N, C-alpha and C positions, 0 to 999 in steps of 0.2 A: 097630823096625818096616819089616817087607816089603813091596815094592811088585813087582810082576809086571807084565810090557810082554810083550803076546801079538805077535808080527813083528819081526822084528828088521832090517827094511830100511830107509829115511833116517829117515821120521819117528822108527821104535820105538828107533833106536838113539840117537838124538838127543835123542829124551825122555831115555833111561836116562841119558845123559850130562850133561844139563843137573841133574837129580836127586841125582846122583854129586856133579857140580859145588857144588850149593848145599849140600851136606850135609842133603837134605830127607829120606832115610829111612836106615836103617842096612843094609838090604840092599835090591839090587834083581837079580829074575831076568828075562831075558833068553829068550823062547822061541820056537823058529821050528821049522818043518815040514823047511828042507833039513838036510843032514846037515852037522853043526858047523858051519854058520852063526854062530848064535847064539852058540857057543860062541868063534868068533873075535872076533867084536864083543867079546864080555863082557872076553875075555882082552887086549886090546888097548885097551880102557878102564880096566881093571886097572893097564895098565902106563903111565898115567899120572897114578896115585893120588899117587906120591912129587911129582912136579912140582908136578901142580894140586893138592896138600894136602890131600884128604879121606879118610876113612877109610871111604866106603861098600864094603861086599863086592858086589863085581858075578861073576855067575854065567850062564853059558847052558845051553840046555837042547836037545835035536833033540827034540822032542814031547813031554816026559816031564812031565806034569801036574803031578807028584808033588812036583816041585820048586817050584813055586808053593804050597804047601800053607802056611794061614793068614796066607795075604796079605791086608794091610787095607785096598789098592787094587790093581785090577787093570785095564788098560789094554789095548783092542784094537784092533789096528791092522790087525788081518789081511785080508787080500782083495785085489782087483786094481783096476787104474786101467781106465778106460774106452776100449777100442781102440775105433780107425778101423773103422766098420761094426758094430761093437755097438751093439745098441739098447738103452734103458735095463731093458727086462725083463729082456734077458740078463744085465746087469751086475746088477741087484740078484738075480735067480734065483742066480748065483752066490756071491757076498758074503752075500746071506740063509744059504744051506748052510753058509757059512765061521761067521759069525757064531754061526747059532747051536750049530754042535757046539763052537766055543770056549768059548761060555756054560757051556755044557751040562759040559765039564770042567774049567773053571776052577772052579764051585759044588762039583763034588765033592771037592774038595778046601781050597776057601777060602768056605765057605757065608756066610759074614758080612763078604765083602768087597763094596768097592762098587765098584760095575763103570763105566767110563768109556769111553763109545764114539768112535771117530773113524773107525772104516771108514765107505767111502762108498758108497751114498747116507746120509749122516749121521743126517738128519730120520727117516729109514726103517728102518734098522737099529738106531737106538736104541729106537724104537718095538717093531720087531720083539725084542731082546733084555728090553725090560718083558714084552710077552706071554708069551714062552719060558721065561722064566726064574720068572715070578710074583713078585718080589720086591716087596718093600715100593718103592712110586714113587720112594720119597727114594735109593734106592741103585741107580739106575740115570740115569748125566747123558752127555748128549754135547755133548762137547767147541765146536764148530763156531762159537760165536759170542763166546767170548774171541778166538779167531784173527779171525776179521770185523772185530773193534772194535780189533784193535791193527792193523790193515792200515790202516782208517780215522783212527786216532789218528796213523798216520802219513802218511797223506796230507793229512789236515789241517794238520799239521806245517809240511809241505813248502810247502802254502797258503801259511801262515800268514811261514813262516821263523823258527818258533819252537822252540825245545826240545820234542820228543814229551814228553818228563816232566812238561810243564806243559801238558799238553793232556789232554781228560776228553769222550770221545764212545763211545757204543755203538750196536750192530747188533743189533736183534733179527729174529725170522722165519726164515725156512730157511735154511740153508746152502746156497746156490746162487745163480749168477750172476744168474739171475732173481727168486728168493724174500727173498733178505736184503733188510732194511729198514736203512739207515743214519740214526739220529736226530738230523740237522743241526740241527734246531731246540734240542735239549737240548745240546748238543756248546757246550764253553767252555773259553777259553785264561786258568788261573789264574782260575776264578771267572766270567768276564766271558764275554757268548755270544760263540760267535765271528761271527753276523752281526754286530756291530758293526764287524769286519774284514777281513769277507769279503762280496760282494755279491751275490746270487743264483745268479747263473752261475756264481761260482767254487764256490761249495757246491753244485752239481747236478754239476760235474766231478767234484770230490772222492769225491761219493757214486756216479755212475759210474765212477769208478775204482776203488772200492771193491770194487763189486760184481762186478767182473772181475779183482781182484784175484789172485785164485788161476791165473784161465784167461792172466793176461798173465805170470806165474810160469812156468806151462806150458811157453809158448809162449817162451821165452827160453831156460831150461833143458832144452827135452826131456823131461821128467818132472816130479812134481808137487812142491814146494816142500816144505822138512826143518826149515830153521832155526827159523821163527819156527811152523809146528805145533807143533814140538818143544817150545818155550819157553812156549807156551800149554798143553800138556798139563803139563808139569811145575808151572806158576803154580799149576793147577786141584789136581792130587797135595798139591802143599805146602799150600795150604787145608783140603784135608782133612786131611791128618795133623798139621797143627800148630793144626789147631781155629782159623784165623784170621779168620773171620764177614768173607772177602773177600764183594763185592757182584759177581759175574760175571755175562753173558747167556750161560746154556746153553739147551742142549734138552733141555726135561723133559718130564714128561705134566700137560697143562691138564687140570683138571675145571669147568671154568665161567671158569677167570681168563682176561682178554682175549677172553672172549666166546668160548671152545673147548673142546671136549671130546673124548674118545676120540685123543688127536692127541700126538706130542712134537714141542714148537716150541719156538725160542728164545727165551726171555724175561729178565729180568733176578731172580737166586735169591740168597739168601745160602750160603756155601758151608763148612761145619766139621765134625767129627766125624764127624757122622751122614751125609755127602752133602750132598744141596741140603737147607736145613731151611726155607725160607718164599721163597714169590714175591714180588715188589717188583711195584705196581703203578703204574706211569707215567704214568700219568693220558693216555692219547695225546688227540690229536684229533681228528678226523672223517676228516681226509684219511689219518693214521696207522694209523688202527684200519682203513678202507677197504683199507689195504695189507697191513696183517697178515692179512686177512679173505683176502682175496686170494692171500696169500704158502701160509692153510695150506691155500686147497680145491689148491693147485698137490702139496702135500706130501700132502697125504692122496689124491690121483689118485696118486702112486707107490706108498701104501701099500696100495691097491687090489691091487696086482700081488702083494704076499703072498697078500692072501685066495683069489687066482685061481690062485696056485701049489699053494692044498691043496685046492684044486675038483677 
């Protein structure tokens, strides 16, 4: 089974590494526009195979999409980060062009592929990929909610002084500092609501820390994070390749679910061999639904930039 990763930067390369280390796919192709960059990353990774005990074949390509042919899953990490002085519209304009071109080239060689969007702004790029590709909606998935939920569970585990593996928690809504919604009401510690261990103020801080989780790392590292994003993508790929039916929060197309239409937004979905297979209704309370609606408004406002670009 082949998985292709478009973009050999930190997130793309780490994603490929985790897929190989966990023996998720038999072949991984890394593609980048920079000459020999993906080839170098692939060769470096292949030289760890005997040390780490995996047989996944990892190859690199400089912009030759034929090497990605017949991929079951394609991960798109391509794009640029927002730079100082750059407007939201400028970022969307540049990355929209990149994601559109990548999606077109990928589908020429892998028309049956399931596409995972990592490029930012992720909710808008997922919406763009859905509209431009005209694929069945179950085959376009934005990754963000898995990463946000992993950060949420990490902050909960630190607040509880408990193993992260014992924590359940989910983040829905947009993949942004002001649009994501950590569902503290539903978070639990081995089945027990975390509200029995943490007071309202502590839970409020956990939620706030989660929402700026990406920005916090960027300020520390001077660049975007890559370990957790790469692991989040690999977990999503694993559930698709091995038909695991995992329940993950992902950015998917809504058609009335959670009260929203014509938008891609983070909600809990079952992930299997066909992509996302079912949206799960968490029965939000009025406060959570209001927050979700507000998140949708913000994402929809970003999506309007796409329409203005075409005008």
